[in-house]
Structure formats: C-alpha cells, structure tokens
N, C-alpha and C positions, 0 to 999 in steps of 0.2 A: 446463488445464481438466479433464484426466482426473482429477486429484487431488480435484477438487470433486465428482466423481460417486460417490465412496466415502462411507461412513458413519463415517469415522475422523477424529477431531479433529486428530490429528497431520498428516494429509494436508492438511486445510483450512488449518492454520497454515503449512505449507510452501508451499502455493499462494499465500497472502497475502504471504509473504516474497519469493517469486519474482516475483510481479506488481509488487510495490513496487520491486524491483531493476530490472525491465524499464522501469518508468516513470522511474526515476531515470536510467537510461542514456539514455532518450529526451530527458529534460530536458538532460542534458549535451550531447548531440548537437545540441540546438536552441539551444545557446549560454548556458545558465544556468551561469555560472561562479562558483560559491560553494564554500566548503570542505567543507560537509557536505550530505547529502541533506535534512536538516531545513531548512537555509537555502534550498536550491533549491525545495523544496515551498512554503515560506512566501512566496517571491517570485512565485509564479504569480498573475497577475491575471485576474479574470473576463473582461475584454475580450480577453485572450490565449487563454484556454481557458474555454469556457462552463461546464465542470464543475470549475472550480478548487476550489470548496469541497468537493466530493465527493472529489477527489484528496487534499486536505489531511486530510480526515477518515479516509480509507483509510490514509494514511501514519501517522496517530496510532494507528490500530488495529495497524498493522505494528509500531510501537514497543512497544505493549503485548505483542504476541506475542513479540517478541524479548527484552523486559526482565522480563517477569513469568512465571515458570515455571508458575504455577497459573492463568494467564489462560485462561478458557474462553469459548466462544461456541457458539451453535447453528449448524446448517447454514445456515439462512436468514440469520443475521447474517453468516456467512462469505461467502455469496453476495452480500450487500449491499456488502461491502467491495470 
C-alpha cells in the first residue's frame, strides 16, 4: 500500500503486480489448481467470491502492466485496480 501513496507511475505498476501475485498465491492456497494465473482467475465464480468480476478485471490490468511497456494509468485508476 505504501507504493500507492507516491505520485510515481512505476510504483503504482509495481503495486498492481504485487497485489496480483498475492491474490494468485491465495487462489492456489484455496485449491485453484490450474496451470496459469489467467486460468485460476477465470475460474473464480461470483458465488465463491462476491467480487470475482473485479478480481478478473484487476488481473487483466496486471497483464497490461506486465506486457505493455507504454501502458499508463492515473493514480485513481491504479487505486481502482
């Protein structure tokens, strides 16, 4: 959360990557046994987690951060992820 208190895009991107990794680790611990994080996130059902759609959207944002070097977002957008 400390990284989100700054005004630096690089810190926001790092925070998104770290939060996604933490959620993926929690999914693994909860028994989601798929080969990739993408598969694990896609398998979350709303009846299992009420914010399943938000988690999937956050993971898509993470993918953009990881795969698109020029991907940019505002601080408010980063906080929404």
